[in-house]
C-alpha positions as CSV (number, residue, x, y, z in Angstrom):
1,M,4.2,-8.5,18.9
2,A,2.8,-8.1,15.4
3,F,3.9,-5.2,13.2
4,T,0.7,-3.6,11.9
5,G,-0.2,-1.8,8.7
6,D,-0.4,1.4,10.6
7,E,3.2,1.0,11.7
8,F,4.3,0.3,8.1
9,L,2.6,3.6,7.1
10,A,4.3,5.4,10.0
11,V,7.7,4.1,8.8
12,A,6.9,5.3,5.3
13,E,6.0,8.8,6.6
14,S,9.2,9.0,8.5
15,L,11.3,8.0,5.5
16,I,10.1,10.9,3.3
17,R,10.8,13.6,5.9
18,G,13.8,15.9,5.8
19,T,16.4,15.1,3.1
20,P,15.7,11.5,2.1
21,T,18.0,9.4,-0.1
22,E,16.7,7.6,-3.1
23,G,16.7,4.4,-1.0
24,D,14.5,6.2,1.6
25,L,12.0,7.3,-1.0
26,R,11.9,3.9,-2.6
27,S,11.5,2.2,0.8
28,A,8.7,4.7,1.7
29,I,6.7,3.6,-1.4
30,S,7.1,0.0,-0.4
31,R,6.2,0.5,3.2
32,A,3.2,2.7,2.3
33,Y,1.9,-0.1,0.0
34,Y,2.3,-2.8,2.7
35,G,0.7,-0.6,5.3
36,A,-2.4,-0.3,3.1
37,F,-2.3,-3.9,1.9
38,L,-2.0,-5.4,5.4
39,R,-4.9,-3.3,6.7
40,A,-7.0,-4.5,3.7
41,R,-6.0,-8.1,4.2
42,D,-6.8,-8.0,7.9
43,Y,-10.2,-6.4,7.0
44,C,-10.9,-9.4,4.7
45,W,-9.8,-11.9,7.3
46,Q,-12.0,-10.3,10.0
47,R,-15.0,-10.9,7.6
48,G,-14.1,-14.5,7.0
49,V,-12.7,-13.9,3.5
50,T,-10.1,-16.5,2.5
51,V,-6.9,-14.8,1.6
52,D,-3.9,-17.1,0.8
53,Q,-0.6,-16.4,2.4
54,T,1.1,-16.4,-1.0
55,G,1.7,-14.0,-3.8
56,R,-2.0,-14.4,-4.8
57,A,-3.1,-12.6,-1.6
58,H,-2.6,-9.2,-3.2
59,E,-5.0,-10.0,-6.0
60,Q,-7.5,-11.8,-3.8
61,V,-7.8,-8.7,-1.5
62,R,-8.4,-6.5,-4.5
63,Q,-11.0,-8.9,-5.8
64,H,-12.8,-8.9,-2.5
65,F,-13.2,-5.1,-2.7
66,Q,-14.3,-5.3,-6.3
67,R,-17.0,-7.8,-5.3
68,Q,-18.1,-5.4,-2.6
69,M,-18.5,-2.7,-5.2
70,R,-15.6,-0.7,-3.6
71,R,-13.9,-0.4,-7.0
72,Q,-12.0,2.8,-6.1
73,L,-10.4,1.1,-3.1
74,A,-9.4,-1.9,-5.3
75,A,-8.0,0.5,-7.9
76,D,-6.0,2.4,-5.3
77,L,-4.6,-0.8,-4.0
78,L,-3.6,-1.8,-7.5
79,S,-2.0,1.6,-8.1
80,L,0.0,1.3,-4.9
81,H,1.0,-2.3,-5.7
82,L,2.3,-1.4,-9.2
83,L,4.2,1.6,-7.8
84,R,5.7,-0.6,-5.1
85,K,7.0,-3.0,-7.8
86,N,8.5,0.0,-9.6
87,A,10.2,1.2,-6.5
88,D,11.5,-2.2,-5.6
89,Y,12.7,-3.4,-9.0
90,D,13.1,-0.6,-11.5
91,I,16.7,0.6,-11.7
92,P,16.6,3.4,-12.6
93,F,13.2,4.4,-11.2
94,S,10.8,4.5,-14.1
95,K,8.8,7.6,-13.0
96,P,10.2,11.1,-13.5
97,N,10.0,12.4,-9.9
98,L,10.7,9.9,-7.2
99,R,10.1,12.4,-4.4
100,A,6.6,13.3,-5.7
101,E,5.8,9.6,-6.2
102,S,6.8,8.6,-2.7
103,S,4.7,11.5,-1.2
104,A,1.8,10.5,-3.3
105,A,2.1,6.8,-2.3
106,V,2.1,7.7,1.4
107,H,-0.9,9.9,0.9
108,L,-2.8,7.3,-1.1
109,A,-2.0,4.6,1.4
110,A,-3.4,6.8,4.2
111,T,-6.5,7.3,2.0
112,V,-6.9,3.6,1.5
113,I,-6.6,2.9,5.2
114,A,-9.2,5.6,6.0
115,A,-11.6,4.2,3.4
116,I,-11.3,0.7,4.9
117,D,-11.9,2.1,8.4
118,A,-14.9,4.0,7.2
119,G,-16.5,0.7,6.1
120,P,-18.8,0.0,3.1
């Protein structure tokens, strides 16, 4: 059974509820990004767009949306990707409010998924 982008987003949402730890908040950002990215990647695949299964896939997906004149969607994916890198690698976290950033990431990922579902 494949784990879907929606399931990643659901995990992110559950991680920010209650009294999350720093690890929960960082993980929520990461899971939110991958929820949006996987939905975007699958959207590309369903339309016959070649997306490598390498580190380049993230950029290739954004480029597809740029070419489709869906620049805000591409920009939102980039913002989430950069925030995910901060959450995964920056010790200490480079933003002033990790809780706010994690909530914003979950919200933005849901917005990205809704935009993808809405189509062009």
